[in-house]
N, C-alpha and C positions, 0 to 999 in steps of 0.2 A: 575350445568354445566354452566348455564347462567352467574353466578357470575364469573366463570373462564374466559369465553369468554369476558365479559365486562372488566375484568382486563387486558386481553391481548390487547384489543383494546385501553384501556386507556394508557397502557405502550407504544404502538406504537405511539399514538398521542403525548405523553410526549417526546418521542425520537425525533419526528419531531420538537417540540417546542425547544428542546435543540439544535438541528442542526441549526435552524433558529437563535437562540440567539447567538450561537458560531460563526456565520458568521462575526460578528463584531470583533472577535478575530483572524481572519485569519492573520497569521504572514506575514510580508512584504516579507520574502523570497519566500513564495508561490505566492504572487501576482506579484512579479517581475520576475518570471520564464519566460524564453524565450523558453519554450518547449511546444509542443502539448501533449495532453493526451496520444496518442500512444508512443511518445518519452519518456515521464515520466514513463509509464508502463514498457517499455523496459528497462529503466535504473534500475528500482526497481527489475525487474526479473533477469537481468544479475547480479546485486549486490547480490541478494538472492542466486543464484546458484553458484556464483564464476566465472563461465564461461559458455557460451552457444554457440551453433552454430546457424546460421541463420534459419535453418530448424526447430529446436526445439523451437526457439523464435517465429517463424511464427505460429507454431502449438499452442503454449501457448496463443498467442494473437488472435488466430482464424482469421488470415489473410493470404494472399498468400505470398510466398517468395519474389515476386517482390515488394510487398508493404513494406516488411521488409527492402529491400535494401535502399530505400529512407529514411526510418526512421533512419537506422544505419548510412547512409552517413552523415546526419545532426548531429547526436550525435558525430561522429568521427570529423567532421569539428569544432565542439564546444569544442573538447578535452575531452569529458566526457566518451567516450568508445574507446577502441582500437580493431583493427582487426589483428589477428596473424594467421599464418599458424598452423594448427594442426599437431604436429609431427607424429601422427599415420596415418593421412590421409591428405596429402598436398592439396587435392582438397577442403577440408572443412575448412572454416575459423572459428577461435575461437574468440568469442567476450568477452572482459573483461572490467570491469569498470576501469577507470583511477583514479589516486590520486585526480584529479580535480573533477571527478564524485563522488567519495566517500566523498570528502569535501562538495559538494553540498548536498548530501543526509543527511549527518550528520547535516548540518546547518538546513535543513528542519525539521528533527526530533527534534533537540534541541529547535528550535523556537516553534514548536507545543507543546512540553512538557512545555515550559515556559508559553505559553498562557494558557494551561490547568491548570497549577499550580496557575496562577493568578485567574482563575475562582473558583477553588476548595478552595482557601484560604478565600473565602467569606463565606464558610460554617462552622458551628460550629462542634465540635468533635463528637457529637451524630449523626448529619446528615452525616458526613464523614464515621462513622462506619456503619451506615445503608446502605449507598451507596456502601461501600466496600463489605459488605455481599451480597448485591443484584448483584453487578457486578461479584463477585466470582461465584455465582450461574449461572448467564448468561454465563460466560466463560465456566463453566463445561458443561452446556447444549449445547453450541455451539460446543465445542470439541467433544462431543458425537455425534452430528449431522454430523460434518465433517468426523468423522471416519466411520459412517454409509454410507455417500455419497461416500467415497472412495471405500468401498467394493462393492457398487452397480455398479461402473464403471469397476471393475476388471473382 
């Protein structure tokens, strides 16, 4: 059991080292963002859901609806999110990502992938194969944990 615990601690430490090393590869698109973390989270959530109302966004971010109003106002002013009346309930506004917002998110994703490709290209085929197997196992374990966590909240 100590061997397993030692390995887990070693993996966690290696992950920290990787994160620190990758900071040098932060794409310019991320560094030049004119968004706060709550604004960026809101943008990602709205994009993921397709559309959201302010109440569900506030709940997802664990903030009050009045806090969401300011966040959304700034995203709307920057042209990243639109507010529209919900046809089923006109009192409730529907938030949608705009084409400009989608372009920004696509750019962030593409630059991140490009940076990661640059790092991974420094590894040989055997190292890449080992990493792929390890990450596949990690993804499987994480998916199993996420499924269990969802059932605990139901």
